N, C-alpha and C positions, 0 to 999 in steps of 0.2 A: 352277216358279220356284225352290223351295227345295232342289232336288236338285243344287245346284251345287257342284263340286269345290273352290271357293276357301275352304271353311270352314277347312281347316288353316291356310292362310296368313292368313285373317282372325284366327284364334286367336293369331297372332304379331303382330297389328297393334294390340294393346291398350295399348301403352305410351305413349300420347301425353302423358299428364299428367306422369308421373314423368320420362320421358325428356326432356321439355322443360326440366326443372330438374336433371337429373343424368345420369350415365353408365350407369345400369343400371335394369332393371325387375324389381322383386322379387328382387334379388340376382343377376340374370343380366346380364352386360355387354352394352351396346347393340351393340357391333361383332359379337358372336357371333350375336345375333338378326338383324342386318342380313345377315350372310353366309348364314345359313340361309334367310332369306326369298328372297334373290336366287337361290340354288341351287334352292330349291323351286319357285319360279315357272317356272324353265326346265327342270323335271323332271330335274335332274342326278342321276345314279345315286349320288352321294355323300350325298344327302339323308338316306336312312334311317340310315346309320351316324352322321351328325352328330346326328340326333334322339336316338338311343340314347346317344350320348356326352354330350349335354347332360343327359339324365336321370341318368346316373351321376355327372357332375361337380358337379351342383347338387341333391343329393337333398333338401335342406331347403326349397328353393324350390318353390312350386306351379307355377311356369312349366314345369318338366320334365314334370309330369303333363298339363298342358294341351296342350303340344306333342305328346306321345306319343299322347294321345287324338285330337288333331286329325289327326295323321298317319294313324291307323287309319281315321278318318272319310274322309279324302281317298282312301285306298287302296280302301276298300270302295265308295266312290262311283265312282271311275274304273273299277274292275274289275266293279262293279255286281252280279254274280251270285254272289259268294263268301260263303256262309253263315258260314264260319269267321271271316272278317274282320268281319262284322257282329256276331257274338257277342263277338269280342275288343274291338271298339269299345265296346259297351255296358258290358262289365266294366271297361275302363280308364277310361271316362268317370265311372263311379261312384267309383272310387278317386281320380280327379283332383278330383272335387267334394269328397270328404271331406278331402283335403289342403288344398284352397283354403279350405274353411270353417274348418279348424283354424288355418291361418295368419291368417285374418281375426279369429278369436277373440283372438289375441295381438297383432293390429295393427288395432284397431277404427277408428283415426283415419286409416288409410292408404286413400285413394280407390282406389289401384290394387289393393289387396287386395279391396275390395268389387267392383271390376270383374272380377277374376279369377274370383270365385264366379259372377257373372252370366254370364261368358263360357262357362263349362262348362255352365251351365244352358241357355244359348242354343244351344250345340252339340247338346245333347240334344234341344231343341225341334225343331231343323232335321231331325235324324235321325228323330224321331217323325213329323214331317209327311211326310218322304220315304216312310214306311211306313204312313201313314194311321192312326197311333195317336193319334187326336185328343184323347182324354181326358188322356193323359200329356203331350201337347204343351201343352194348355191350362194345366195346373197348373204346369208348368215355366216357361211363358212369363210367367205372372203375376208370379212372383218376379223373373225376369231383367229384364223391362221396367221393373218398379218401381224397381229399382236404377239402371238406365240413366237414367230420368227424373230421379231425385234427383241423380245425378252431373252431368247437364247443368244442372240448376237451381242447384247449388252451384258448379259450375265450367263456365261457359259456353264456355270454350275447350277443353273436353275433347271434341275433335272426333270421336274414334273411337266414343264412346258414341252419337253422332248417327246412325251408320250403321244399327244395328238399329232405332232409333226411326224413322228415315226409311223403312226398308223396311216396318215395321209400319203406319205411316200410309198409305203408298201402297197396300199390298195390302189393307188393311181398308177403304179408301175406294172402291176399284174391285175388289172381290173376285172372282177367277176361280172357276169352279164347284168345282174340287177343294178350294178352301179354305173353302167355305161352312160345312162342319161346325165348323171352328175359329172362324170369324167368329161363328157362332151362339153358341158357348160364351163367347166373349169379350165379345159385346155392345158392340163398339167400332166406330164408323163410320169413324174415321180422317179425317185432313185431308190431302188431296192436295197442296195448295200447300206446307204445312209439310213434308210428307214429301219432296217434291222439293228443297226448300231445304236440309233436313238432309242429304240425299244429296249434293248439290252441295258443301256446306260440308265434308263428310267427304272428298270427292274432292279438293277444292282446297286444304284447309288441314290435313288430318290428317297425321300423321307417317308412319304405316305403312299406313293404311287406304285410301290413295288408289286403289290398284289394285282392291281389293275393291269400293269404292264405284262405280268405273267399270264393273266387271263387272256388278254388280247393276243399275246404272242402265240399262245396255244391255237387260237383261231387262225392266225396268219400261217403258222406252219402247216396246219391241216388244209385250210381252204385255198391258199395261194401256192404253197410249195409241195403239197401232197406228202408231207413228212409226218406220218401218223405217230411214229415213235417220239419225235421231238414234241409233238402236240400233247401226247399222253404224259410225257415227263413233266411238262409245265403244269398240266392239270393235277397231276399227282401231288406236286408240291403244295398246291393250293388246298387240296383236301386234307393233307397232313397238318397244315397250319390252321385251317378252319373246318373241322369235321362237322360242325353244325350247319354248314351252308348246303342246302339241298341242291341248289343249281350246280355247285362245284362237283358234288358227287354224281349227279346225273350226267354232267359233261364227261367225267372220267369213265363212267360206265359205258357210254357210247364209244369212246375212244378205245377202251379195252376190247369191246366187241369188234371194232374195226380191225384190231390186231389178232382176231380169233382167240382172244383170251376169254372164252365164254364163261368160265366159272367166276372169274373176277367180276365180269360185267353183271352176271346174275346176282352175285352177292351185293354189289353196290346198288343195283336197282331195287332189290328187296329192302335194303336198309332205308332207302328213300321212301318207298311206298308204305313201309311200316311206321314211318314217323307220324306222330299225332298231328303235325302241322300241315301235312301234305294236301288236305282238301282245300286249304286256303290258297294254294298255288296250282291251279288247273293246268297251266302250260308245262310246269315241271312234272306234274303227274302224267301228263300225256307222253312226255319224252321218256320217263322212266318205264312206263308200261310198254312202250315200243322197244326199249332195250331188253326188257325181260322177255317179251314175246319171242324175239329172235335168239337171244342168248340161251333160253331154255331149249330151243330146238338144237342149238349147238352142243349143249350138254346131254341131249337126248332124254330130257325130262319132259315127256310129252303131256303128262297130266298138268304140269305147271303151264305149259303152252296153252292148253285148252282152258284152264282156269283164267289165265291172263287175257285170253281172247274175250271171255265173258266180261271181264273188267273193262276192256276197251269198249265193248258194246254199251256198257252202263254209262261210261263217260260221254260217249257220243249221244246217248239219250238225254243227258243233262245239258250238253252243249251241241246244238244242232249243226253248228259250223264244222263240227268234226265228223260229220256223216261220211264224207268221201274218204277221209283218212282211215276211218274205222273199217273200211272195206279190206284193208290189209289183214285184219284179224281172220278173215275167211281164207286168205291165201295161206296164212300160218296154220289155221285149223286143218286145211287140206294136207299140209305136210305132216302134221301130227297123226291124222287119220291114216295116211299112207304108211307111215312107220309102224302103226299099230295093226296093219293088215287090213284096214278098211278102205280098200282101193276104190270101190264104187262111190262111197261117201265122199272121198277126196275129189274124185273126178266131177261129181255132181256139184260140189261147192265151187270148184274152179270154173265150171261152165257158167254158173251164175255170175261170178266175178267178171267174166269176159264181157258181160252185157252191162256192167256197172259204169258209173260216171268217172271213176278214177282211172285215167288212161294208163298210168304206170302199173297199177295193180292188175288191170285187165291184160296188159302186155305180159306181165309175169305169169299170170294164170294161163294165158294162151301158150306160152312157152312150156310150162310144166305139163299141160295137157298133151302137147305134141310129144314131149319126151317120154311120158309114162305110157301113153297109148301106143307109141312106137315100139315099146318094149314087149308088147303082147303079141 
């Protein structure tokens, strides 16, 4: 849930209170933030230069540090396996927090200054959860969420603060297994209905958080409520608004496949994999290949399945950590071979998979062997 790339753009969506009453957020003009958000969501190559330019142009504002740290989070999340980017994010987030706290010391009555500190802390919480650093996540989350609650209590229309509170309530009320350690430390049960209401209010009435709220609502409907259609509809709105965002399209492809809309999933996956930027985002490429692998079986385009399986193998050769995941390619190959009348080739592949290190793939292959051999 919390390994989602939108954190950078969420870090730019914090300005609802001050921007509702002025033209800047902590000294940065609204139009510059608007431009950066629009470019960022569409993965425009100008984004990185604009992030650095904002940091140089507004050195006294904590916004530049938040934006730069957010950009590093976004990059390490999309590229996923870059240790240098992870280290760079941790260092920049600490500096951003120091700057935001210093600004707050001089502007104690500014709700946006309080929010800036809470946002950096929340950014760190999400990063720590990504990497299962539960104790660090626990301590940072206590401070961040406390600030968010106070902001909503004092300013009920501070819609952007409702987004993290909504997520917190939803995920703590229906906690998935990987978040159990954090839930144990927090000892907070969460209120599902309140969480959904906060998420919807943030989506419908926030100034900049509408996209992020929709993105996370899609996750919540799918992961916590098993409502595939509601999840798909949220993702479809994002793709319509930001067609250049490869992650949004990849997300929608997988949701379409889950609804057995295989042609739609296939087309979306193709559109991502054919994009000239895709090699810069290996985690997105992995997910799109997976969607295409299975959706092509659903459309009975078995040559596409076999070609995609080869691309899975190539990606795993480039990134060794994907070796176990790539075993699924042989499960899919077996299905394609079987459909093409190559029964023995399919069975031979599945027998190899049963001995592989991927337990789930081995289980699937064992089941298919039993089914197919039982038919003879």
